[in-house]
DOMAR-612019 format. One line per field, with one value per residue (C-alpha): x, y, z. Coordinates in pm, 1 decimal, decimal comma. Layout:
BEGIN
x: (X; ...)
y: (Y; ...)
z: (Z; ...)
This chain:
BEGIN
x: (0,0; 132,7; 204,4; -52,6; 39,9; 112,7; -58,5; 0,4; -340,3; -458,2; -629,6; -817,4; -1008,6; -940,5; -827,9; -522,5; -246,7; 24,8; 157,0; 464,5; 576,6; 438,1; 389,3; 702,6; 698,7; 849,0; 1151,2; 1194,3; 1170,7; 1433,1; 1661,5; 1622,7; 1701,5; 2001,4; 2138,3; 2104,5; 2269,7; 2563,2; 2605,8; 2670,4; 3046,8; 3038,0; 2881,0; 3143,7; 3356,7; 3188,9; 3351,9; 3206,9; 2857,0; 2848,6; 2954,5; 2686,1; 2415,4; 2525,3; 2538,9; 2190,5; 2062,7; 2233,4; 2089,3; 1739,3; 1756,8; 1883,9; 1586,2; 1338,3; 1118,5; 1069,3; 1016,4; 769,0; 568,6; 548,9; 458,6; 181,7; 33,9; 6,0; -82,5; -243,8; -54,1; 49,5; 388,9; 443,3; 394,7; 591,8; 882,8; 913,5; 892,2; 1165,0; 1386,5; 1321,4; 1415,4; 1744,6; 1813,5; 1753,6; 2005,0; 2267,2; 2195,4; 2262,9; 2580,1; 2696,1; 2607,6; 2804,6; 3106,7; 3095,3; 3079,9; 2917,3; 2631,0; 2876,6; 2865,4; 3225,8; 3304,5; 3643,0; 3725,7; 4080,2; 4123,4; 4073,2; 4160,2; 4061,7; 3696,3; 3442,8; 3409,9; 3729,5; 3677,2; 3849,0; 3944,9; 3608,6; 3542,9; 3191,2; 3043,8; 2752,7; 2742,2; 2479,6; 2209,3; 2197,0; 1926,6; 1640,2; 1289,7; 1122,0; 746,3; 663,9; 392,8; 112,1; 97,6; 467,1; 581,6; 931,8; 1004,9; 863,4; 911,3; 1193,1; 1449,9; 1282,8; 1395,6; 1390,9; 1606,4; 1843,3; 1896,2; 1939,4; 2197,6; 2369,4; 2391,7; 2552,1; 2243,3; 2128,1; 1756,3; 1474,9; 1172,6; 817,2; 671,5; 338,9; 67,5; -33,1; 291,0; 459,2; 596,9; 760,4; 904,0; 1072,8; 1217,2; 1355,1; 1504,2; 1679,9; 1830,4; 1959,1; 2111,6; 2294,0; 2430,1; 2546,3; 2720,9; 2922,5; 3084,5; 3141,9; 2845,3; 2638,2; 2297,9; 2142,6; 2202,7; 1857,8; 1597,7; 1239,7; 942,6; 572,3; 262,5; 84,3; 219,7; 568,8; 536,4; 454,0; 739,7; 976,0; 903,8; 942,5; 1273,9; 1546,7; 1808,6; 1594,4; 1711,0; 1472,7; 1182,3; 1045,2; 679,1; 452,6; 83,8; -237,0; -284,3; -432,4; -155,1; 123,7; 1,0; -20,3; 342,0; 450,5; 294,4; 461,1; 799,1; 752,5; 632,1; 939,6; 1169,7; 1413,9; 1206,0; 1327,6; 1275,6; 975,5; 966,1; 614,5; 429,2; 63,8; -186,7; -242,6; -526,9; -291,9; -510,3; -514,5; -619,0; -720,0; -751,8; -1032,3; -781,9; -617,5; -953,8; -1051,0; -718,1; -692,0; -993,3; -972,9; -604,1; -641,6; -944,4; -769,1; -452,9; -646,8; -824,5; -492,7; -340,0; -629,5; -673,7; -305,2; -241,4; -617,3; -587,4; -350,5; -75,9; -1,0; 16,4; -313,2; -498,2; -792,4; -940,6; -957,8; -1076,4; -1238,8; -1397,7; -1769,6; -1891,5; -1837,6; -1461,6; -1498,7; -1790,8; -1570,3; -1304,0; -1556,6; -1688,1; -1335,4; -1279,2; -1611,6; -1524,8; -1176,5; -1279,2; -1572,3; -1322,3; -1111,7; -1136,1; -1229,9; -932,3; -831,8; -728,0; -445,7; -672,3; -1039,2; -1023,0; -913,6; -1185,5; -1451,7; -1322,8; -1323,4; -1677,3; -1807,5; -1614,4; -1743,2; -2101,0; -2084,0; -1951,5; -2203,0; -2493,4; -2415,4; -2676,0; -2595,7; -2301,1; -2322,8; -2146,2; -2097,9; -1915,4; -2009,1; -1712,6; -1754,0; -1782,0; -1706,6; -1723,3; -1706,6; -1345,8; -1288,8; -1369,7; -1466,6; -1320,2; -1528,1; -1551,0; -1778,7; -1868,4; -1974,1; -1999,1; -1680,7; -1885,0; -1989,7; -1625,1; -1540,6; -1662,9; -1672,1; -1955,1; -2071,0; -1882,8; -1551,2; -1561,7; -1480,6; -1155,1; -1033,3; -829,3; -1023,9; -778,5; -868,0; -969,8; -1184,5; -1142,9; -1359,9; -1417,1; -1514,1; -1658,6; -1563,8; -1725,1; -1435,0; -1083,9; -1212,8; -1404,6; -1098,0; -882,0; -1140,7; -1124,1; -743,6; -731,9; -911,5; -676,0; -423,8; -67,4; -10,3; 265,7; 186,7; -16,0; -68,1; -182,2; -272,2; -213,7; -265,4; 38,4; -3,1; -30,2; 273,9; 466,9; 403,0; 75,5; -215,3; -227,1; 20,6; 285,2; 17,9; -137,5; 203,3; 254,7; -84,1; -1,4; 351,9; 249,8; 29,0; 276,9; 631,3; 619,0; 437,7; 370,3; 281,9; 99,5; 173,4; 35,8; 168,9; 168,3; 524,5; 790,0; 1128,5; 1431,6; 1655,1; 1884,5; 1639,4; 1330,2; 1125,1; 863,8; 713,6; 499,4; 329,8; 139,7; -47,5; 136,6; 445,8; 553,4; 885,0; 1032,1; 1243,1; 1199,4; 1164,8; 1265,3; 1584,8; 1939,8; 1871,1; 1660,0; 1986,5; 1995,9; 1709,0; 1931,1; 2227,9; 2314,5; 2587,5; 2874,8; 3148,1; 3494,3; 3655,4; 4031,8; 4079,8; 4438,5; 4479,2; 4592,0; 4262,8; 4030,8; 3837,5; 3995,3; 3696,3; 3799,2; 4174,7; 4343,7; 4510,6; 4169,5; 4294,5; 3951,8; 3927,7; 3590,8; 3403,7; 3415,2; 3404,3; 3754,2; 3795,9; 3498,7; 3595,9; 3406,6; 3648,9; 3555,3)
y: (0,0; 343,2; 583,8; 860,6; 1205,7; 1485,6; 1812,1; 2168,0; 2304,1; 2664,1; 2699,4; 3006,4; 2798,4; 2436,7; 2370,2; 2174,1; 2397,5; 2162,2; 1812,9; 1834,6; 1475,7; 1130,4; 961,3; 772,4; 394,5; 181,7; 129,1; 505,2; 566,2; 298,3; 462,6; 804,9; 669,1; 473,1; 775,4; 979,4; 703,5; 697,9; 1076,5; 1059,3; 1070,9; 1397,1; 1570,1; 1449,1; 1763,8; 2036,2; 2311,9; 2168,5; 2127,4; 2475,0; 2620,2; 2409,7; 2548,3; 2906,3; 2847,2; 2695,4; 3009,0; 3233,4; 3041,5; 3037,6; 3412,1; 3461,4; 3262,4; 3458,6; 3592,5; 3254,2; 3072,1; 3323,2; 3325,0; 2944,9; 2935,2; 3191,2; 3007,5; 2690,1; 2829,8; 3174,6; 3294,7; 3612,6; 3753,2; 3957,8; 3664,1; 3426,8; 3667,1; 3694,7; 3320,0; 3264,1; 3512,8; 3319,2; 2995,5; 3140,8; 3271,6; 2922,5; 2771,2; 3030,9; 2992,7; 2620,9; 2688,2; 2906,8; 2630,9; 2377,6; 2609,3; 2668,5; 2295,9; 2313,5; 2093,1; 1800,1; 1811,8; 1698,7; 1572,0; 1424,3; 1255,2; 1137,8; 833,5; 888,2; 593,0; 786,7; 806,3; 551,7; 355,9; 439,8; 638,6; 505,5; 726,1; 831,2; 1056,2; 1136,9; 1329,9; 1312,3; 1162,7; 1192,2; 926,3; 878,7; 939,6; 1156,4; 1149,3; 1491,3; 1529,4; 1877,7; 2098,0; 2249,4; 2588,9; 2683,1; 2599,5; 2731,3; 2730,4; 2382,1; 2218,7; 2102,7; 2355,7; 2415,6; 2373,2; 1993,4; 1974,7; 2252,1; 2101,8; 1748,6; 1860,4; 2059,0; 1742,1; 1566,7; 1370,7; 1343,1; 1403,6; 1255,0; 1484,4; 1370,7; 1669,2; 1810,7; 1774,3; 2139,9; 2271,9; 2003,6; 2238,0; 2461,6; 2152,7; 2046,9; 2395,6; 2420,6; 2070,7; 2161,3; 2471,4; 2267,7; 2009,2; 2278,6; 2414,9; 2066,4; 2012,1; 2332,8; 2175,6; 1830,4; 1681,1; 1426,9; 1560,7; 1255,7; 1427,8; 1582,6; 1333,0; 1425,6; 1193,9; 1255,4; 1061,5; 915,2; 564,4; 707,1; 857,5; 516,7; 348,1; 617,4; 570,2; 191,6; 200,7; 25,9; 290,4; 576,7; 649,0; 925,7; 1135,6; 1485,8; 1566,2; 1870,6; 1815,0; 1669,3; 1454,1; 1174,2; 1167,0; 1220,0; 953,3; 699,5; 767,2; 770,4; 427,2; 301,1; 429,2; 248,6; -73,4; -115,3; -410,5; -141,3; 148,3; 500,5; 841,7; 1026,5; 1398,2; 1500,2; 1826,7; 1725,8; 1977,9; 2248,8; 2456,2; 2721,0; 2839,9; 3200,9; 3317,7; 3680,0; 3793,9; 4020,9; 4291,3; 4273,7; 4294,1; 4596,1; 4765,3; 4722,1; 4542,2; 4711,5; 4638,0; 4273,2; 4223,3; 4378,5; 4178,5; 3854,9; 3925,8; 3982,9; 3666,7; 3429,9; 3553,8; 3578,8; 3373,4; 3300,7; 3120,0; 2859,6; 2887,3; 2595,4; 2842,7; 3019,6; 3089,9; 2848,6; 2883,7; 3208,7; 3227,0; 3570,0; 3687,1; 3741,1; 4090,4; 4435,5; 4411,3; 4090,4; 4236,1; 4523,2; 4281,0; 4075,2; 4394,1; 4492,4; 4142,5; 4160,8; 4491,1; 4381,0; 4039,9; 4194,9; 4414,4; 4115,2; 4023,8; 3673,1; 3462,6; 3150,1; 2837,7; 2620,7; 2373,7; 2293,1; 1992,4; 2221,5; 2467,5; 2196,1; 2074,1; 2428,7; 2503,6; 2171,5; 2202,3; 2552,3; 2451,2; 2150,8; 2364,4; 2643,8; 2397,6; 2311,6; 2450,5; 2789,8; 2848,1; 3192,7; 3342,1; 3718,5; 3703,6; 3398,4; 3211,7; 2983,4; 2995,0; 3331,0; 3335,3; 3028,7; 2958,8; 3172,4; 3158,8; 3433,2; 3476,3; 3464,5; 3335,0; 3139,6; 3213,7; 2970,7; 2963,1; 2814,6; 2582,8; 2392,5; 2298,3; 2207,3; 1848,4; 1578,0; 1590,3; 1720,2; 2045,8; 1861,2; 1943,5; 2303,4; 2180,6; 2039,5; 2239,9; 2380,6; 2477,3; 2817,9; 3168,9; 3084,3; 3079,6; 2987,7; 3245,8; 3078,8; 3319,7; 3224,5; 3346,8; 3285,1; 3143,5; 2797,5; 2776,3; 2883,3; 2625,6; 2353,8; 2421,1; 2430,3; 2098,8; 1930,1; 2045,2; 1816,6; 1924,3; 2240,2; 2422,2; 2745,2; 2882,9; 3254,3; 3473,6; 3841,6; 4017,6; 4369,6; 4587,1; 4523,4; 4146,4; 4145,5; 4320,7; 4030,9; 4135,9; 3889,3; 3550,5; 3611,3; 3364,1; 3109,7; 3124,5; 3078,8; 2770,0; 2635,6; 2691,4; 2550,8; 2180,3; 2245,2; 2383,9; 2416,5; 2796,9; 3014,0; 3378,0; 3676,8; 3973,2; 3865,5; 3646,6; 3306,0; 3357,2; 3424,7; 3172,3; 3342,1; 3146,9; 3188,6; 2973,3; 2980,6; 2902,1; 2591,9; 2489,6; 2173,9; 2060,1; 1767,3; 1523,2; 1577,6; 1901,3; 1693,5; 1332,0; 1408,6; 1659,0; 1825,1; 2151,7; 2195,1; 2563,4; 2711,0; 2591,1; 2291,4; 2135,5; 1987,3; 1754,0; 1547,0; 1394,9; 1290,9; 1027,7; 1022,2; 775,3; 732,0; 582,4; 411,3; 366,8; 424,9; 510,4; 875,8; 781,1; 599,7; 870,6; 1104,4; 1452,9; 1590,5; 1382,9; 1428,7; 1603,1; 1867,9; 1970,4; 2021,3; 2148,0; 2409,2; 2282,9; 2397,5; 2107,3; 1997,8; 1872,0; 1695,6; 1883,2; 2228,7; 2403,2; 2518,1; 2754,0)
z: (0,0; -93,1; 188,6; 238,2; 108,9; 354,1; 260,0; 364,9; 471,1; 498,2; 839,5; 717,6; 464,6; 556,9; 199,3; 93,2; -45,2; -164,6; -116,4; 103,1; 148,6; 215,0; 548,3; 644,5; 635,4; 910,5; 685,4; 639,1; 1013,7; 1066,1; 808,2; 971,8; 1319,8; 1196,0; 1012,8; 1331,2; 1532,8; 1290,2; 1329,8; 1705,3; 1676,9; 1481,4; 1784,3; 2029,9; 2000,9; 2207,1; 2002,4; 1682,6; 1815,0; 1970,9; 1636,2; 1464,0; 1692,2; 1623,3; 1249,5; 1261,7; 1436,2; 1180,2; 886,8; 1031,2; 1083,6; 729,5; 595,0; 809,5; 530,0; 364,5; 693,5; 838,8; 515,3; 514,3; 883,7; 849,1; 550,8; 759,2; 1102,4; 1054,0; 1362,1; 1184,2; 1077,2; 1395,0; 1631,2; 1407,2; 1359,9; 1735,8; 1778,0; 1520,8; 1706,7; 2027,7; 1850,9; 1730,5; 2080,8; 2223,0; 1983,2; 2072,0; 2443,6; 2429,3; 2230,6; 2521,1; 2768,5; 2564,6; 2556,3; 2931,9; 3012,4; 3356,0; 3227,0; 3225,1; 3607,0; 3655,0; 4006,6; 4104,9; 4435,2; 4505,8; 4730,1; 5102,2; 5323,4; 5636,7; 5536,7; 5662,0; 5444,6; 5250,4; 4928,4; 4615,2; 4321,1; 4171,5; 3874,2; 3755,1; 3465,4; 3224,3; 2876,6; 2599,3; 2584,8; 2207,7; 1948,0; 2078,0; 1928,1; 1923,8; 1871,8; 1743,5; 1892,1; 1688,5; 1856,1; 1836,5; 1482,3; 1553,7; 1927,2; 2003,7; 1666,7; 1439,1; 1564,5; 1899,1; 2255,4; 2259,9; 1947,6; 2059,0; 2403,1; 2266,8; 2011,9; 2285,5; 2493,3; 2197,2; 2091,1; 1727,8; 1676,2; 1470,7; 1463,0; 1407,0; 1220,9; 1332,2; 1064,5; 1107,2; 958,4; 745,7; 478,2; 737,1; 906,9; 584,0; 531,2; 885,4; 873,7; 549,2; 712,1; 1006,6; 774,3; 577,4; 904,8; 1003,9; 670,8; 716,9; 1023,4; 878,9; 1061,2; 862,3; 761,5; 926,9; 1260,6; 1199,2; 1083,2; 994,0; 952,1; 888,8; 987,1; 1288,1; 1238,2; 1194,9; 1541,0; 1685,8; 1501,5; 1623,0; 1994,1; 1952,5; 1766,7; 1969,7; 1886,1; 2020,5; 2375,1; 2490,7; 2367,5; 2404,8; 2338,8; 2351,7; 2286,8; 2421,4; 2729,7; 2520,8; 2260,7; 2510,7; 2746,8; 2462,3; 2368,0; 2733,7; 2782,7; 2464,1; 2585,2; 2916,9; 2749,4; 2529,3; 2602,1; 2710,1; 2850,9; 2777,4; 2938,4; 2795,4; 2869,0; 2775,9; 2821,5; 2806,9; 2941,4; 3198,3; 3341,9; 3489,9; 3778,8; 3894,5; 4242,3; 4287,3; 4647,0; 4756,8; 4847,9; 4505,0; 4329,2; 4539,4; 4468,8; 4089,7; 3944,1; 3605,8; 3552,1; 3652,6; 3429,3; 3131,7; 3194,2; 3221,3; 2891,6; 2717,9; 2859,6; 2787,4; 2428,5; 2337,5; 2025,0; 2008,1; 2340,7; 2197,2; 2459,7; 2690,7; 2981,1; 2909,4; 3237,9; 3217,0; 3566,0; 3763,3; 4122,5; 4170,9; 4497,3; 4520,9; 4601,4; 4458,2; 4405,7; 4208,7; 4013,8; 3900,3; 3782,8; 3586,5; 3423,6; 3320,6; 3180,8; 2995,5; 2833,6; 2728,8; 2590,8; 2404,7; 2219,6; 2110,2; 1742,2; 1631,5; 1530,0; 1340,6; 1528,7; 1403,2; 1225,8; 1181,4; 1412,6; 1695,0; 1599,1; 1612,7; 1950,5; 2088,0; 1974,6; 2106,3; 2433,1; 2503,5; 2424,7; 2657,2; 2941,5; 2885,8; 2906,0; 3269,3; 3510,5; 3662,6; 3431,3; 3273,2; 2972,1; 3012,0; 2678,0; 2474,9; 2324,6; 2027,5; 1651,1; 1494,6; 1117,2; 898,3; 993,4; 1303,6; 1674,2; 1915,0; 2262,0; 2578,7; 2931,4; 3162,6; 3523,4; 3793,8; 4170,7; 4317,1; 4539,4; 4225,8; 4166,7; 4523,6; 4500,7; 4235,8; 3983,6; 3646,4; 3696,5; 3678,0; 3307,2; 3400,4; 3556,8; 3224,1; 2974,9; 2678,8; 2404,6; 2263,9; 2377,5; 2679,8; 3056,2; 3354,8; 3628,5; 3957,7; 4215,7; 4571,4; 4894,6; 5131,8; 5152,3; 5241,1; 4911,2; 4713,9; 4891,1; 4826,6; 4452,1; 4447,2; 4633,1; 4343,0; 4068,4; 3896,8; 3818,9; 3615,8; 3436,4; 3620,1; 3909,5; 3968,8; 4254,9; 4241,2; 4572,4; 4694,7; 4764,6; 5135,5; 5087,8; 4860,9; 5136,4; 5373,0; 5531,4; 5518,9; 5344,5; 5062,0; 5178,4; 5272,2; 4924,8; 4762,4; 4977,1; 4865,0; 4497,7; 4501,9; 4500,8; 4197,5; 3946,1; 3821,6; 3799,0; 4054,2; 3960,1; 4173,6; 4018,0; 3661,9; 3384,9; 3283,1; 2907,2; 2800,1; 2902,8; 2919,3; 2798,2; 3102,3; 3317,9; 3612,1; 3406,5; 3477,5; 3223,9; 3365,6; 3653,6; 3825,1; 3603,8; 3374,3; 3305,2; 3235,4; 3266,3; 3436,2; 3679,2; 3409,5; 3222,2; 2845,5; 2856,0; 2997,8; 3028,2; 3251,0; 2972,1; 2845,9; 3147,7; 3005,3; 2736,9; 2950,0; 3208,0; 3472,7; 3464,3; 3725,8; 3672,7; 3971,6; 4000,2; 3627,4; 3522,9; 3424,5; 3074,3; 3010,2; 3139,6; 2909,0; 2911,7; 3104,8; 3408,5; 3416,8; 3706,8; 3490,4; 3343,6; 2987,5; 2873,4; 3148,3; 3272,3; 3583,2; 3826,7; 4189,3; 4276,3; 4611,2; 4749,2; 4618,9; 4342,9; 4071,8; 3790,7)
């Protein structure tokens, strides 16, 4: 049977634009993985792979006009948003090049023998080595930053791991273009082009996670799809790490004092955050706890005004649009759920932003209202009005893991008066990033960033954004009593590579 064609589709019309490729067969997946596996040695030199990452960033930036045009045609995210996302992607690549040059990620630790210790310590030398071929599953909503050249790929290459990417069906043409740019960058540094593999198709994604030469995987997408791949990774004869970002409600708590102090600003900020990118951000605030009473009423009015002024937008594909419209309708049909601004179908191919309101007590115990505690992808949020702190805590206690959790405090509360610290403590078990007086949309690429959280936000404790994302693709190994002449240069006493390390208990830089 011939493989199915892969089409580029215009989300504004739902029509096919061009045939991009064909879905990869099991044999083609095998060839891509083996080519990546054979390219491992070319990434062994840290100087070479840092230069490769910088060249990749330069070439992507040089191809900006072509790439942004292709991305907009397939995603309708708009040139401004996509230009910024491409810049972020290039910054990620350069950031990991800097991390590779510095070398601290190798986590070198050397202990000389100590017969006086109990028990005696032999000569031990520990550092981290790359795992091998990494499978990367592209996201729909970030066609640059979480796709072929995105954070998973950049961090894996930085660790010294070749990559095979399963392209997302929402932007296959862009995926081909970006992969070609990365391969040209690799060739400039004598690295085989197989260091970046690209496959299309659902079955190809299954074959990829099962391949015996794949040593780890990174995924950004739905809970259903991610969990299926996670289970497949665990069920292999040799299980592998699966770093999946699956779904998040990103709760927000607004205190009564904060609402009284700046209701209009909070309402406007919430509207901007929940509708950013037509609500297609993984950190979109999907549940907002707002106090009952006049202060909360003013915030809801501000939110109503701001969301009402938001233009309808195009979602990434018509399947997502259908799911959004159906999901909103199902939620709005629940008794005593109101829609101050009705979200749902806009024009023939667009959706309109809106929000739902409900009494927090409806969410405090298991029942039909549990649907409101599930992520709905698109420009909608749920505002739960709470009467007292106990009601708010009861709702928070029912939430699964999240990428983010946010609290808005008054100036006095932020200064340490009232329940500010207590609320932070309540939110910390729920999420990997806890915000105060801000909005979760916008994930800075920084050394201290953590983009992850308890399940189902992610399937591991790692981050997919920031410098420590590189740790996902490495494993520690220790050498005991190995002669100096046989040790890798990273572990020799004279430190010929000038690496940061911990030497006999002292941190050396």
